[in-house]
N, C-alpha and C positions, 0 to 999 in steps of 0.2 A: 559449490552452490547447489548442493542437492536439496530437494524439497523446497525450492523457492516459490514456485507457484502452486497454491493450494489447489487440490482437486475439486473443491466446491466453488471456485471462483465463477461468478456470474449466475449461479443457481440460487433460487430462493432457499432460505433457511428451512430445515426440517421442523415440523410442528413440535416435535418433542425436545428439540435441541434448546438448550438454555440460551436465552438471549442476553449477551453481556450488557452491562449498564453503559449508557452513552457518556462519553467523556470528550470534552472539547480539547483538542491539541493544536497547537500552533505549528505550522510547517517550518521546518529548518530550511527547506529548499523547495522551490517549485520548478519541476523540470520543464513544464510547458503545458499547452492545450492543444488538442487535436480531436477530431471526430466527436465534438460536443462533450469532451471529457478533460479533466485536469489530472496530471500526474504529479505527485509530491512526495517529499520525504518527511516523516515526523519521527520524533522520539517519544517513546511511551515508557515512562518510568514506573508505571503501575502494573506491568506485565507480570504474570506469575513466574516467568523465567528471569526476572530482573529487568534491568533497563535494556530495552531493545530499540532498534530502528525499524520503521515500517515504511515500505514503499506503498502508497495508497493511490487508488483510482476512483474518480467519482464524477457524476455529471456536472457540467458547469452551472446548471440551475439547481439549487438546493444546497444542503450542507451535509449530505450523507456521502461517505467514502467507504471503500472496502480495501483492506489490506491484501495485496497480492504477493507480498514478500515480507518476511520477519526475519531480521538478522541481529546478531549480538551488537551491542554498541562498543565496538572496538575498531582499530584502524583497518583491519581486514574486512569487518562488516561494513565499514563505510565505503570502501572500495567496491565491494560487491553490490551495495545499494546503488551506487552510481551506475554501474553496469546495468542492473535490472531496471532502474528508473528510465534510463535512456533507451534501452530495448523496448520497453512497453510504450514509451512515447513514440518511437520510431514505428512500431506496429500500428498504433492508432493513426499515425500520419499516412501510412500505406492504405489503411482502410478508408480513410477520408477520400 
């Protein structure tokens, strides 16, 4: 599970960074809500790396989320996504 959490998580995007096109994805699983945020798992078939799983976190109000983990859509990737999703949710619960 190396490089699971991106180093830019929680920081605003850099002005010169290309902003990706917004895409609506349905969650495969919602891990839960804590500290005013929701933690969920989505599948992104349009990723440059092929179909991937993303653990995403976003505020309960609004429709914006940010990926905190990107994993291959394999059996091992799904197991890692479960671990990451539950760890992020537990962290938010502790902050709450």
